[in-house]
N, C-alpha and C positions, 0 to 999 in steps of 0.2 A: 459385464460381471453380473449386473445387477438383472439383467434379462436372462438368466440359466439360472437363480436362485432364491429361495422364497426362505422363505421366516418362521419359527412357528415358537411361541412362548411356550416354555418347557416347565417356565416355576406356576405362574397369573396373568389372569387378563388384565393387563394396567386397566383397561376402562370400566373395571368398578366402579372406580370413585371417580369423582369429577376435576382429579387431579389432573387427567388425561387433555383436559379439554382444554384446564390452565396451560399448558404443555401447548397442545398443540396452536396455542394463541401464541406465547412468545416464538414457536418455530415462524412461523408465519408474517412476526415479524423481525428476528431476527436471522433467521436456517436460510442456507442457498442460497431458495428461491426469493427470497427480499428485496425489494431493491433497495438498497442501502447506498448512499454516498461517497462509500471508503472505497476503497482498491478493491477487486474482485479477487485477483491473487492474493492480495495478502490473506483478506478474511481470512479465506477457501482454505492457506495451507494453519490457522489460526486452525479451523476446525479439524482437519484431520489430525492437527500436531493434539486437540484434546482423547480424539476417539484414539492416538498412542498414546497417550499415559492411562485414558483405561479401559480395556481393552477388549470394548465392545467392535464386536460381528460384526452386526450387522450396520455401526458408526462407521466404519472400515472400510466396508465396503461402496457404501455408500461415495463414503466421500473421494475416495480415491479415483472413481468412477465422475465424477463433479469435476474435480482439480483438471480431471484428460480434459472431457469436457469441454469445459471452459480452455483448456491452452494452453496448462502449465507442462512440461517439458514432462515426461516421464524419467528422466535422469535426477529431476528436483525433488519428486516425490518419491523414488524410490528412495532414497539416503537424507531424506525428512531429519529422524530419527538425531543425526548425528550431524549435527546441522552446525554444532559446534567445529566442528572438525575439518569445515567446509568455509571456501574460496567464493559458494553459488550463490548465495545469498546476504544482502547489502549489509551495508549499519543498521540499515530503519528495520528490515523482515530479523536480523539477529538480538534485535532492542522488542520488538513485537514478542518470539519465541521465549526470549527472556522472560518476556512476563508473562506470557501465559502459562507456561512453567511453574512458577512463583503461584499464581493465582489457584493453578489447578490443586495442585500438592502447596497447598499455602504454608507458608515459614514467613511468620513477621517483619524478621528481620531483612529477607532474603526480597519477601517484596518489597519493601518499600523502599530499597535498593531499585529494584528493575524497574516498577510506578516510575524510578527520581529519572529513570535514564532513560525512558521510554517519552518522556517529558520534554527531552532535550530533542525530540525528532517529530514531536504529529504536537496538534493542538491539543487541546482538553475534550472539542468535543468526541478528535478523533479515537482517543483513548477511551472518551464513554460508550463509542461505539463498539471498538477490539471487546471491550470490560462486558457490555453488554451478550455480545458475540460466541465468547469463552459463556462463560455464565449457561448460556441455552445450550453451551455444547456441553457440560457437564453435565444440566439434567437429562439433555437426555439420554446419556451415555449410561446415566446411571442407571434412569428410566425402563433402558433395556435391558441391564445388568441385570435389574431385578425383577425384573420376565421372562427373567431366563432366554431372552432373545436369542435362540440358534439357527445358524444357516444350514441348506438342504439343496442339493443340486434338483434343477426342476427337469421332467423327460417331456416338460413338453415346455420352451422356451420362450411357445409364443401365445402359454395363454394371458389372461388377463390380471396377474402381476405385474407378467413382465410389462405389458402395454401403456399399464397406470405410471410404471417407472418411468419408459419412455414417454409420454405422452409428461409428467412432470418439470426433464432433465427438459426437452423440447423450449417448455415454458419459460424453465431458467432459462436458456440459452436465448433465447429470444429478447428478453427483456436488459442481458446485459449485454448482444451487440443494438439494442434497439435506442432510438438516438433517447426515450429518458433516461437513462447510464452514462450519454458521453460525460466527457469530463476529460483535461489537458492532460495528456499524455506524455507529452513531447513537445521543442519548439527547437529548430532551424536555426542555426546561426551559421554568418556567412566568415572566413575569420582572412586571416592574411599567414600566419604562418599554424599550421595543423601541428605539428607537435611542440610549442610553443604554446597553444593555445589548448590541451590536451595535457600536458603536466600541470598550470595550470589548478585544471577542474579536476583534477585527483591528488594535488596536492596543497591547496585552500581551500577547498571546500569537501574534496574528502570524495568525493565523487568515480564511483569505478570507470572503468576503461572494461566498454563491455562487446563493444566490438570494430573492423574495422574493414573500409571497404574502395570498391571506385565505383559514384556513379556516372555511370557511360551517360543515362540519361539529360544530365549536366553537364555532364564533362569534367567531373572537378574527384578531387577522393573526401574521404567521406570517416569520419569517426564516433561512434555513438556512449556518451556514457551519461551513466544512469546512478541520481542520488535525491533523499528528499521526492521519492512517491513518482516520478517525472525519466523521462530520456531527456537530454539534449543530441543535436547532432551536428561536428562541427564541419564545415564545407569548404574547400581551398580546392578552388576554380581558378582557371589561367589567366589574366589579362585582367584579376581583381582589383578598384582603386579603392580608395575611401572619400566619403561626403565628411569633413572634419564638420558638418553643420548639426548631423548626425550625436555629434558625439562633442558636442555644447553642455556643460555645465550647468545646473537648473540655477533659472529659470526659462534661461536659452532652447532649452534644449525639446521644452514644449515648442515651441517653432514651427521646424518641419515636423510635415504629417505623415506620421508613421507609426512604426511603433519604438515605446520610446525607454522602457525595462523592463526586465527580468522576476518578480517580486515571489518572494515566501514568506510564509507567515513564520512563525517562532511563538514559543512562548515563556520566553524569559529573554528579552531584549540586549539587558547590558551583561550577562553572563554570552550572549556570541558575541558583544561588540568587548569587548576584553580579549576572548577569542581568537575573532578578527586582526587584531593590532600585535602580539606578536607572531602574526603573518606575518607578517609587507607587504602589506595592502594598499591598493588607492583608496585612500576616502574620497567619500563625494559630501556627506553628514555622516553626525555618529547622536544617535539617539534622541532624535530629532519630534516634538510632536506637530503630527502632520496632520492635527482636528479631529473632533471625535467621529466621521466620520469612513475614519483610514488607521488609526492610530500617531507608534512615536513608533519611527522608524530610522535604518541606518543602514547609508546607500556609498557602496563601494567600486566600483570601476576594476572590469576582471582582463586578463590580460592581453584581450584588443580592443580595448577600456570603451565595453560595455555593458553596459547601467544595472548594475542587480543593487535590488532592494531589499531589505531582510523587514518587516514590521508585523509587532507585539500586538494585537485587539488591546486596549484598555477598555474595562468595563469605567461608565459615565455615569456618575448620578442625576436625572433630572426635577430638576426643580418643580412640580405644577403649582 
């Protein structure tokens, strides 16, 4: 798209004051090419949603192309404005979209409720990062709108502007794909009963089933569930067997070498524990202080007996 379009400011030059330089600094810190620890898909969806709410042609065209370049399916991009009527957005993404709209079209009552809902899915740091991304996009959409930035089709799509855009996108994509932006995306678990395991993740932790397949390379039936920003791959293989020592209760679970637990972070361990209590799960411990380096944790077993921990980081006061 940007390869065949240029933009002209029809009202005034936004660089007439130093504000343009300040905006550029914000874009470098929280724009689409910034190196951020958050989920690239979610952050890009937030940028695009702001561009839709504040109808800025420049931002809509740019961020639609960026979303496509980083692998967000076109069908998701196409119906982002109707996310409330879709099942293609996870509970975390839905909470983030609601927060984005409440912050962009500000209403004190709605914003407070949206913030509280968002904190049930994300840490305080995650929320702070999303707020910065949304505020940066609100700044840029309004900056482009006030300058009257309007698109026009290029007769020569190989001109300097399209080359500049391609270079910027190439840098952004290389950062997303490089080791500097590696983050946990998913975990594979061998299970005894695939159907029961899918049901447990859907009913207890409210993950959504993404896909089912046959993995011929390992001769296993597989299902992928998504939630909490990660994917869990569940694999049922023929001839499977259980090593009881791997499922021992703490502290004996630490004796066999290998993976020990799937760990999630929560902002309110008390609320989360109370929600799990009504879901008939098997608890290993509830709201236990695991020390200053870890925090307060609740641990449960999934339907296969795997240990799943939820941790709330607790600020500690250090004496000098």
